[in-house]
Structure formats: structure tokens, C-alpha cells
TORKOL-4160 file (C-alpha; in steps of 0.2 Angstrom, whole numbers, padded with zeros to 4 digits, m for minus):
340
<pt num="1" X="0185" Y="0045" Z="m0239"/>
<pt num="2" X="0172" Y="0058" Z="m0237"/>
<pt num="3" X="0185" Y="0070" Z="m0230"/>
<pt num="4" X="0196" Y="0068" Z="m0246"/>
<pt num="5" X="0181" Y="0071" Z="m0257"/>
<pt num="6" X="0178" Y="0088" Z="m0248"/>
<pt num="7" X="0196" Y="0093" Z="m0249"/>
<pt num="8" X="0196" Y="0091" Z="m0268"/>
<pt num="9" X="0179" Y="0098" Z="m0273"/>
<pt num="10" X="0175" Y="0111" Z="m0260"/>
<pt num="11" X="0189" Y="0123" Z="m0263"/>
<pt num="12" X="0183" Y="0126" Z="m0281"/>
<pt num="13" X="0167" Y="0133" Z="m0274"/>
<pt num="14" X="0175" Y="0145" Z="m0262"/>
<pt num="15" X="0188" Y="0151" Z="m0275"/>
<pt num="16" X="0174" Y="0154" Z="m0288"/>
<pt num="17" X="0164" Y="0164" Z="m0276"/>
<pt num="18" X="0179" Y="0175" Z="m0271"/>
<pt num="19" X="0187" Y="0179" Z="m0289"/>
<pt num="20" X="0170" Y="0184" Z="m0295"/>
<pt num="21" X="0169" Y="0199" Z="m0283"/>
<pt num="22" X="0166" Y="0216" Z="m0291"/>
<pt num="23" X="0181" Y="0223" Z="m0300"/>
<pt num="24" X="0182" Y="0239" Z="m0290"/>
<pt num="25" X="0184" Y="0229" Z="m0273"/>
<pt num="26" X="0196" Y="0217" Z="m0265"/>
<pt num="27" X="0191" Y="0198" Z="m0266"/>
<pt num="28" X="0180" Y="0196" Z="m0251"/>
<pt num="29" X="0169" Y="0182" Z="m0244"/>
<pt num="30" X="0162" Y="0191" Z="m0229"/>
<pt num="31" X="0174" Y="0183" Z="m0217"/>
<pt num="32" X="0191" Y="0187" Z="m0224"/>
<pt num="33" X="0198" Y="0196" Z="m0240"/>
<pt num="34" X="0214" Y="0195" Z="m0250"/>
<pt num="35" X="0221" Y="0210" Z="m0260"/>
<pt num="36" X="0237" Y="0218" Z="m0265"/>
<pt num="37" X="0246" Y="0230" Z="m0253"/>
<pt num="38" X="0241" Y="0248" Z="m0258"/>
<pt num="39" X="0253" Y="0258" Z="m0268"/>
<pt num="40" X="0259" Y="0275" Z="m0263"/>
<pt num="41" X="0246" Y="0282" Z="m0275"/>
<pt num="42" X="0230" Y="0272" Z="m0272"/>
<pt num="43" X="0223" Y="0255" Z="m0268"/>
<pt num="44" X="0224" Y="0241" Z="m0280"/>
<pt num="45" X="0210" Y="0229" Z="m0283"/>
<pt num="46" X="0221" Y="0216" Z="m0292"/>
<pt num="47" X="0240" Y="0213" Z="m0296"/>
<pt num="48" X="0245" Y="0220" Z="m0313"/>
<pt num="49" X="0263" Y="0214" Z="m0315"/>
<pt num="50" X="0275" Y="0214" Z="m0330"/>
<pt num="51" X="0292" Y="0206" Z="m0332"/>
<pt num="52" X="0303" Y="0199" Z="m0346"/>
<pt num="53" X="0308" Y="0181" Z="m0347"/>
<pt num="54" X="0321" Y="0177" Z="m0334"/>
<pt num="55" X="0316" Y="0192" Z="m0323"/>
<pt num="56" X="0311" Y="0191" Z="m0305"/>
<pt num="57" X="0298" Y="0203" Z="m0298"/>
<pt num="58" X="0292" Y="0205" Z="m0280"/>
<pt num="59" X="0275" Y="0211" Z="m0272"/>
<pt num="60" X="0265" Y="0210" Z="m0256"/>
<pt num="61" X="0248" Y="0202" Z="m0253"/>
<pt num="62" X="0237" Y="0207" Z="m0238"/>
<pt num="63" X="0225" Y="0194" Z="m0229"/>
<pt num="64" X="0212" Y="0203" Z="m0218"/>
<pt num="65" X="0202" Y="0193" Z="m0205"/>
<pt num="66" X="0185" Y="0201" Z="m0202"/>
<pt num="67" X="0179" Y="0188" Z="m0189"/>
<pt num="68" X="0180" Y="0189" Z="m0170"/>
<pt num="69" X="0193" Y="0174" Z="m0169"/>
<pt num="70" X="0210" Y="0170" Z="m0176"/>
<pt num="71" X="0210" Y="0161" Z="m0193"/>
<pt num="72" X="0224" Y="0151" Z="m0201"/>
<pt num="73" X="0226" Y="0150" Z="m0220"/>
<pt num="74" X="0236" Y="0141" Z="m0233"/>
<pt num="75" X="0244" Y="0153" Z="m0245"/>
<pt num="76" X="0248" Y="0147" Z="m0263"/>
<pt num="77" X="0249" Y="0154" Z="m0281"/>
<pt num="78" X="0237" Y="0147" Z="m0294"/>
<pt num="79" X="0234" Y="0148" Z="m0313"/>
<pt num="80" X="0218" Y="0155" Z="m0319"/>
<pt num="81" X="0206" Y="0148" Z="m0332"/>
<pt num="82" X="0188" Y="0151" Z="m0340"/>
<pt num="83" X="0175" Y="0140" Z="m0333"/>
<pt num="84" X="0166" Y="0129" Z="m0345"/>
<pt num="85" X="0149" Y="0134" Z="m0339"/>
<pt num="86" X="0149" Y="0153" Z="m0343"/>
<pt num="87" X="0167" Y="0158" Z="m0346"/>
<pt num="88" X="0169" Y="0165" Z="m0329"/>
<pt num="89" X="0186" Y="0169" Z="m0321"/>
<pt num="90" X="0192" Y="0155" Z="m0310"/>
<pt num="91" X="0208" Y="0148" Z="m0302"/>
<pt num="92" X="0214" Y="0130" Z="m0300"/>
<pt num="93" X="0215" Y="0121" Z="m0284"/>
<pt num="94" X="0232" Y="0117" Z="m0275"/>
<pt num="95" X="0231" Y="0099" Z="m0281"/>
<pt num="96" X="0229" Y="0103" Z="m0299"/>
<pt num="97" X="0244" Y="0105" Z="m0311"/>
<pt num="98" X="0251" Y="0123" Z="m0313"/>
<pt num="99" X="0260" Y="0129" Z="m0328"/>
<pt num="100" X="0261" Y="0148" Z="m0326"/>
<pt num="101" X="0259" Y="0160" Z="m0311"/>
<pt num="102" X="0255" Y="0144" Z="m0300"/>
<pt num="103" X="0273" Y="0138" Z="m0303"/>
<pt num="104" X="0282" Y="0155" Z="m0304"/>
<pt num="105" X="0275" Y="0164" Z="m0289"/>
<pt num="106" X="0279" Y="0159" Z="m0272"/>
<pt num="107" X="0273" Y="0168" Z="m0256"/>
<pt num="108" X="0286" Y="0170" Z="m0242"/>
<pt num="109" X="0274" Y="0160" Z="m0230"/>
<pt num="110" X="0264" Y="0145" Z="m0235"/>
<pt num="111" X="0253" Y="0146" Z="m0220"/>
<pt num="112" X="0248" Y="0162" Z="m0210"/>
<pt num="113" X="0238" Y="0165" Z="m0195"/>
<pt num="114" X="0228" Y="0181" Z="m0195"/>
<pt num="115" X="0222" Y="0188" Z="m0178"/>
<pt num="116" X="0203" Y="0193" Z="m0175"/>
<pt num="117" X="0199" Y="0209" Z="m0185"/>
<pt num="118" X="0217" Y="0210" Z="m0190"/>
<pt num="119" X="0228" Y="0208" Z="m0206"/>
<pt num="120" X="0244" Y="0201" Z="m0211"/>
<pt num="121" X="0255" Y="0206" Z="m0226"/>
<pt num="122" X="0265" Y="0193" Z="m0234"/>
<pt num="123" X="0278" Y="0196" Z="m0248"/>
<pt num="124" X="0279" Y="0185" Z="m0263"/>
<pt num="125" X="0291" Y="0183" Z="m0278"/>
<pt num="126" X="0287" Y="0180" Z="m0296"/>
<pt num="127" X="0302" Y="0171" Z="m0305"/>
<pt num="128" X="0298" Y="0171" Z="m0324"/>
<pt num="129" X="0308" Y="0157" Z="m0332"/>
<pt num="130" X="0319" Y="0161" Z="m0347"/>
<pt num="131" X="0308" Y="0151" Z="m0359"/>
<pt num="132" X="0292" Y="0159" Z="m0354"/>
<pt num="133" X="0280" Y="0163" Z="m0368"/>
<pt num="134" X="0277" Y="0181" Z="m0371"/>
<pt num="135" X="0259" Y="0188" Z="m0368"/>
<pt num="136" X="0247" Y="0187" Z="m0353"/>
<pt num="137" X="0248" Y="0174" Z="m0339"/>
<pt num="138" X="0233" Y="0176" Z="m0328"/>
<pt num="139" X="0233" Y="0168" Z="m0310"/>
<pt num="140" X="0229" Y="0172" Z="m0292"/>
<pt num="141" X="0236" Y="0172" Z="m0274"/>
<pt num="142" X="0224" Y="0161" Z="m0264"/>
<pt num="143" X="0221" Y="0161" Z="m0246"/>
<pt num="144" X="0212" Y="0144" Z="m0242"/>
<pt num="145" X="0204" Y="0140" Z="m0225"/>
<pt num="146" X="0208" Y="0121" Z="m0224"/>
<pt num="147" X="0195" Y="0118" Z="m0211"/>
<pt num="148" X="0179" Y="0109" Z="m0217"/>
<pt num="149" X="0163" Y="0118" Z="m0214"/>
<pt num="150" X="0150" Y="0105" Z="m0212"/>
<pt num="151" X="0136" Y="0117" Z="m0210"/>
<pt num="152" X="0121" Y="0111" Z="m0199"/>
<pt num="153" X="0125" Y="0093" Z="m0202"/>
<pt num="154" X="0109" Y="0090" Z="m0213"/>
<pt num="155" X="0120" Y="0086" Z="m0228"/>
<pt num="156" X="0135" Y="0075" Z="m0229"/>
<pt num="157" X="0145" Y="0087" Z="m0241"/>
<pt num="158" X="0157" Y="0099" Z="m0232"/>
<pt num="159" X="0164" Y="0115" Z="m0239"/>
<pt num="160" X="0181" Y="0123" Z="m0239"/>
<pt num="161" X="0182" Y="0141" Z="m0243"/>
<pt num="162" X="0195" Y="0151" Z="m0251"/>
<pt num="163" X="0198" Y="0169" Z="m0257"/>
<pt num="164" X="0209" Y="0173" Z="m0272"/>
<pt num="165" X="0217" Y="0190" Z="m0277"/>
<pt num="166" X="0219" Y="0190" Z="m0296"/>
<pt num="167" X="0236" Y="0192" Z="m0304"/>
<pt num="168" X="0238" Y="0199" Z="m0322"/>
<pt num="169" X="0255" Y="0195" Z="m0327"/>
<pt num="170" X="0262" Y="0202" Z="m0344"/>
<pt num="171" X="0278" Y="0193" Z="m0350"/>
<pt num="172" X="0288" Y="0204" Z="m0362"/>
<pt num="173" X="0289" Y="0200" Z="m0381"/>
<pt num="174" X="0278" Y="0200" Z="m0396"/>
<pt num="175" X="0259" Y="0200" Z="m0393"/>
<pt num="176" X="0246" Y="0192" Z="m0404"/>
<pt num="177" X="0228" Y="0195" Z="m0401"/>
<pt num="178" X="0218" Y="0182" Z="m0410"/>
<pt num="179" X="0200" Y="0175" Z="m0409"/>
<pt num="180" X="0191" Y="0161" Z="m0418"/>
<pt num="181" X="0173" Y="0155" Z="m0419"/>
<pt num="182" X="0171" Y="0136" Z="m0420"/>
<pt num="183" X="0159" Y="0122" Z="m0422"/>
<pt num="184" X="0143" Y="0133" Z="m0425"/>
<pt num="185" X="0127" Y="0123" Z="m0424"/>
<pt num="186" X="0108" Y="0127" Z="m0425"/>
<pt num="187" X="0095" Y="0116" Z="m0417"/>
<pt num="188" X="0077" Y="0119" Z="m0420"/>
<pt num="189" X="0062" Y="0117" Z="m0409"/>
<pt num="190" X="0047" Y="0116" Z="m0421"/>
<pt num="191" X="0028" Y="0113" Z="m0418"/>
<pt num="192" X="0021" Y="0097" Z="m0424"/>
<pt num="193" X="0009" Y="0106" Z="m0436"/>
<pt num="194" X="0014" Y="0122" Z="m0445"/>
<pt num="195" X="0006" Y="0137" Z="m0437"/>
<pt num="196" X="0000" Y="0129" Z="m0422"/>
<pt num="197" X="0013" Y="0134" Z="m0408"/>
<pt num="198" X="0028" Y="0144" Z="m0407"/>
<pt num="199" X="0045" Y="0139" Z="m0415"/>
<pt num="200" X="0062" Y="0142" Z="m0408"/>
<pt num="201" X="0080" Y="0138" Z="m0411"/>
<pt num="202" X="0096" Y="0137" Z="m0401"/>
<pt num="203" X="0113" Y="0143" Z="m0409"/>
<pt num="204" X="0128" Y="0135" Z="m0400"/>
<pt num="205" X="0146" Y="0139" Z="m0404"/>
<pt num="206" X="0164" Y="0139" Z="m0397"/>
<pt num="207" X="0173" Y="0155" Z="m0393"/>
<pt num="208" X="0192" Y="0152" Z="m0393"/>
<pt num="209" X="0206" Y="0164" Z="m0389"/>
<pt num="210" X="0220" Y="0157" Z="m0400"/>
<pt num="211" X="0232" Y="0172" Z="m0396"/>
<pt num="212" X="0243" Y="0176" Z="m0381"/>
<pt num="213" X="0233" Y="0191" Z="m0373"/>
<pt num="214" X="0217" Y="0192" Z="m0364"/>
<pt num="215" X="0202" Y="0198" Z="m0374"/>
<pt num="216" X="0186" Y="0207" Z="m0371"/>
<pt num="217" X="0176" Y="0199" Z="m0385"/>
<pt num="218" X="0160" Y="0205" Z="m0393"/>
<pt num="219" X="0150" Y="0193" Z="m0403"/>
<pt num="220" X="0136" Y="0197" Z="m0416"/>
<pt num="221" X="0123" Y="0185" Z="m0422"/>
<pt num="222" X="0116" Y="0186" Z="m0439"/>
<pt num="223" X="0103" Y="0175" Z="m0448"/>
<pt num="224" X="0097" Y="0176" Z="m0466"/>
<pt num="225" X="0084" Y="0166" Z="m0475"/>
<pt num="226" X="0079" Y="0163" Z="m0493"/>
<pt num="227" X="0084" Y="0177" Z="m0505"/>
<pt num="228" X="0095" Y="0185" Z="m0492"/>
<pt num="229" X="0081" Y="0191" Z="m0480"/>
<pt num="230" X="0087" Y="0196" Z="m0463"/>
<pt num="231" X="0079" Y="0186" Z="m0450"/>
<pt num="232" X="0089" Y="0190" Z="m0435"/>
<pt num="233" X="0103" Y="0203" Z="m0430"/>
<pt num="234" X="0109" Y="0206" Z="m0413"/>
<pt num="235" X="0124" Y="0208" Z="m0401"/>
<pt num="236" X="0125" Y="0194" Z="m0389"/>
<pt num="237" X="0127" Y="0198" Z="m0370"/>
<pt num="238" X="0131" Y="0181" Z="m0363"/>
<pt num="239" X="0149" Y="0182" Z="m0368"/>
<pt num="240" X="0164" Y="0181" Z="m0356"/>
<pt num="241" X="0171" Y="0198" Z="m0350"/>
<pt num="242" X="0188" Y="0191" Z="m0351"/>
<pt num="243" X="0193" Y="0177" Z="m0362"/>
<pt num="244" X="0210" Y="0171" Z="m0356"/>
<pt num="245" X="0224" Y="0166" Z="m0368"/>
<pt num="246" X="0222" Y="0148" Z="m0375"/>
<pt num="247" X="0205" Y="0146" Z="m0367"/>
<pt num="248" X="0189" Y="0141" Z="m0376"/>
<pt num="249" X="0171" Y="0142" Z="m0370"/>
<pt num="250" X="0156" Y="0133" Z="m0377"/>
<pt num="251" X="0141" Y="0145" Z="m0377"/>
<pt num="252" X="0123" Y="0145" Z="m0383"/>
<pt num="253" X="0110" Y="0158" Z="m0388"/>
<pt num="254" X="0091" Y="0156" Z="m0389"/>
<pt num="255" X="0082" Y="0161" Z="m0405"/>
<pt num="256" X="0064" Y="0164" Z="m0401"/>
<pt num="257" X="0052" Y="0166" Z="m0415"/>
<pt num="258" X="0064" Y="0157" Z="m0427"/>
<pt num="259" X="0056" Y="0153" Z="m0444"/>
<pt num="260" X="0045" Y="0137" Z="m0446"/>
<pt num="261" X="0049" Y="0135" Z="m0464"/>
<pt num="262" X="0065" Y="0142" Z="m0472"/>
<pt num="263" X="0082" Y="0139" Z="m0478"/>
<pt num="264" X="0096" Y="0150" Z="m0474"/>
<pt num="265" X="0112" Y="0153" Z="m0464"/>
<pt num="266" X="0117" Y="0158" Z="m0447"/>
<pt num="267" X="0134" Y="0169" Z="m0445"/>
<pt num="268" X="0143" Y="0173" Z="m0429"/>
<pt num="269" X="0156" Y="0187" Z="m0429"/>
<pt num="270" X="0168" Y="0188" Z="m0414"/>
<pt num="271" X="0179" Y="0204" Z="m0412"/>
<pt num="272" X="0191" Y="0211" Z="m0400"/>
<pt num="273" X="0205" Y="0223" Z="m0400"/>
<pt num="274" X="0215" Y="0220" Z="m0416"/>
<pt num="275" X="0206" Y="0204" Z="m0421"/>
<pt num="276" X="0190" Y="0199" Z="m0429"/>
<pt num="277" X="0183" Y="0182" Z="m0435"/>
<pt num="278" X="0167" Y="0175" Z="m0442"/>
<pt num="279" X="0160" Y="0157" Z="m0445"/>
<pt num="280" X="0143" Y="0151" Z="m0450"/>
<pt num="281" X="0132" Y="0136" Z="m0454"/>
<pt num="282" X="0117" Y="0133" Z="m0465"/>
<pt num="283" X="0100" Y="0128" Z="m0458"/>
<pt num="284" X="0084" Y="0121" Z="m0464"/>
<pt num="285" X="0069" Y="0125" Z="m0454"/>
<pt num="286" X="0055" Y="0112" Z="m0458"/>
<pt num="287" X="0041" Y="0107" Z="m0446"/>
<pt num="288" X="0040" Y="0088" Z="m0441"/>
<pt num="289" X="0024" Y="0084" Z="m0449"/>
<pt num="290" X="0029" Y="0092" Z="m0465"/>
<pt num="291" X="0045" Y="0083" Z="m0465"/>
<pt num="292" X="0037" Y="0066" Z="m0462"/>
<pt num="293" X="0024" Y="0069" Z="m0476"/>
<pt num="294" X="0038" Y="0074" Z="m0488"/>
<pt num="295" X="0048" Y="0059" Z="m0483"/>
<pt num="296" X="0032" Y="0048" Z="m0486"/>
<pt num="297" X="0029" Y="0056" Z="m0503"/>
<pt num="298" X="0047" Y="0054" Z="m0508"/>
<pt num="299" X="0047" Y="0036" Z="m0502"/>
<pt num="300" X="0031" Y="0032" Z="m0512"/>
<pt num="301" X="0038" Y="0040" Z="m0528"/>
<pt num="302" X="0054" Y="0030" Z="m0527"/>
<pt num="303" X="0044" Y="0013" Z="m0525"/>
<pt num="304" X="0032" Y="0018" Z="m0540"/>
<pt num="305" X="0047" Y="0023" Z="m0550"/>
<pt num="306" X="0056" Y="0006" Z="m0547"/>
<pt num="307" X="0040" Y="m0004" Z="m0551"/>
<pt num="308" X="0037" Y="0006" Z="m0567"/>
<pt num="309" X="0055" Y="0003" Z="m0572"/>
<pt num="310" X="0053" Y="m0016" Z="m0569"/>
<pt num="311" X="0037" Y="m0016" Z="m0579"/>
<pt num="312" X="0045" Y="m0008" Z="m0594"/>
<pt num="313" X="0061" Y="m0019" Z="m0594"/>
<pt num="314" X="0056" Y="m0038" Z="m0597"/>
<pt num="315" X="0070" Y="m0051" Z="m0599"/>
<pt num="316" X="0069" Y="m0059" Z="m0617"/>
<pt num="317" X="0073" Y="m0078" Z="m0620"/>
<pt num="318" X="0088" Y="m0080" Z="m0631"/>
<pt num="319" X="0085" Y="m0094" Z="m0644"/>
<pt num="320" X="0099" Y="m0106" Z="m0651"/>
<pt num="321" X="0106" Y="m0099" Z="m0667"/>
<pt num="322" X="0102" Y="m0111" Z="m0682"/>
<pt num="323" X="0116" Y="m0118" Z="m0692"/>
<pt num="324" X="0117" Y="m0112" Z="m0710"/>
<pt num="325" X="0112" Y="m0125" Z="m0723"/>
<pt num="326" X="0126" Y="m0134" Z="m0732"/>
<pt num="327" X="0122" Y="m0136" Z="m0750"/>
<pt num="328" X="0123" Y="m0155" Z="m0755"/>
<pt num="329" X="0134" Y="m0158" Z="m0771"/>
<pt num="330" X="0124" Y="m0165" Z="m0785"/>
<pt num="331" X="0129" Y="m0181" Z="m0795"/>
<pt num="332" X="0131" Y="m0180" Z="m0814"/>
<pt num="333" X="0118" Y="m0189" Z="m0823"/>
<pt num="334" X="0124" Y="m0203" Z="m0834"/>
<pt num="335" X="0117" Y="m0202" Z="m0852"/>
<pt num="336" X="0112" Y="m0217" Z="m0862"/>
<pt num="337" X="0125" Y="m0224" Z="m0872"/>
<pt num="338" X="0122" Y="m0224" Z="m0891"/>
<pt num="339" X="0120" Y="m0241" Z="m0899"/>
<pt num="340" X="0130" Y="m0245" Z="m0914"/>
């Protein structure tokens, strides 16, 4: 059971470490590296491929062993995605479902043994299906060491390591760069008593690539207070360098020195080549003590108002209506008869 857990979780760690290597160098973890076969002009850090729907392209990947003993690797293609934590470039494990490069690319060998301090070149084919959507389809060619490294044995968790060479595939057809900013929120961290302590806020938002090409986004944060006063204006730095098509990342930005008492709006503007989008949210900065006092005053006012209204409006007793008097008909008086 423990071995299965390692096999599912540990490869993710190794692949993340590998694909985050500096862009100018091949993916490398110190023991082995994976990179495209150099062209006639120069070395290539990544695979940059283009194909039309229904077309097949070929290329070659190199696996280099830097250790003093032979190593055996499992080779497979994988789709790429942005991590939820910070939007970094990562690739899926062999057990996950693939939809793009992970399905279309096939190395000529699924396993390869590389001699000590040696290298092996393996061809692969990329068969793009007829119904492939145009645009970017990022992925990787992965070399996975299936052995489980248990370290010094002090912990139960073992590690499988993998190195991945990135694949940037562009499928021919219309391209649509599009970005959106979604679900903007502001959470305040106020001192209990106004003026006694620092105030801060956290602005969180979702950055979503709704187009079909990879974007290099820039995000600007702007906050305004009452009467349009500018409270904050900055370009954010904790933004993914590559936001892949269809991917969304939840990000947050600290706002130190946020106002303790103000009412305004926060606006985030995301931009990339040929696309720009903004979204915002209103905020009310109010210290906790003042908020409690305000609620108490409002509550007392409501209670007093209800009591005053009840005092003015008293129910009246409705009496039975009296019947109208009916006039009694008078009898004619008889006159004394005259005597003869």
C-alpha cells in the first residue's frame, strides 16, 4: 500500500523540480537531464513544434546520465498545466488523463537504459488529430526513474524522480488571445482600536486564460477611496510567467498600510499581447470597535423607534352603534260630543 502511494505522489515532486529549470538550460536534476537533440544551428532548451490538424511531425529527445552507474528510465509524453499554488509550469504524471501532447506524442521506446556518463537519443512522433483545436498545446517528454528512493529511512515516504523536457506545440488555425480577471475579493485586517496598530488587507483574484494561446500576463492593482483618491497603484510581480490556454490560477496580493476607515474600490487590470481585461470590487474599511459601536447605536435606535411608535398608536375600543329612534304614531284625540 505504501509503495502505491509513493508511485502516485512522488513523481509529481520530481517533475516539478525538473521543469522549473532555468529557461536557457536543459531540464536537469543533477543526476540526469532531458533535452531536444541539437539542431544544425544551435542547442535547443525546449521543443518548439508546429503542425496542422491531421499532420504528423517527428523529433528526437536526448537522455543524458550524469552518474557513475547505468540508469533505466520510463519515457512518456505528458500534458502541461499551471499549478494552483503559484501558477508554475508542471506536467501530469503517467497515471493522469491526457488530452493533448500526452496522447499525440509517442517515444520510439517506452523504457531506455542509459550507461554511466552516457546519453541515449530516442526519436518520437507527434500525430496531431484531424479535429485538434488550433492554438497552443503545451506538454513535455518525461524521463522517470521508477525506483523509489527511500533516503536514509528516517521517514516512511519514498520519492520517485523525473525530469521533463518541455514541448510547445502550436496547431495551425485561428488564434485567440484572451484573458479575464475573476472573483476579486478584499479581506481586511484591522486593529481593534483605530490608530492603535497597523492595518493591512489582502486582495485575491483568479487569473484565467480564456483563449487558445499561451500568455505572458501583466497585472496592475489600483485602489481608490472616497472622492476618487488614489490609495494604491502598483504592478504585481507574483504573476505566472506563462499562463497556459484554458488554465486559471488563484492569486493574492498583500496590501500593507491599507486604510482603517474608508470606502472605495479595488480594480485589477490584466494584460498580455492583444488582450486586456479589468475587474473590481468595492470595499468598506471599518475598524472592529467602531463597527461594533455603530451596530450597537443602530440597534438602540431601532428599539427606541419601535417603542415610540407603539406609544403613539393606541388601539381604540369600538362601541356598538345605537339604533335610530323610531317615532311612535300619535292617536287622534276624541272631542266631546255636543249635547242636543
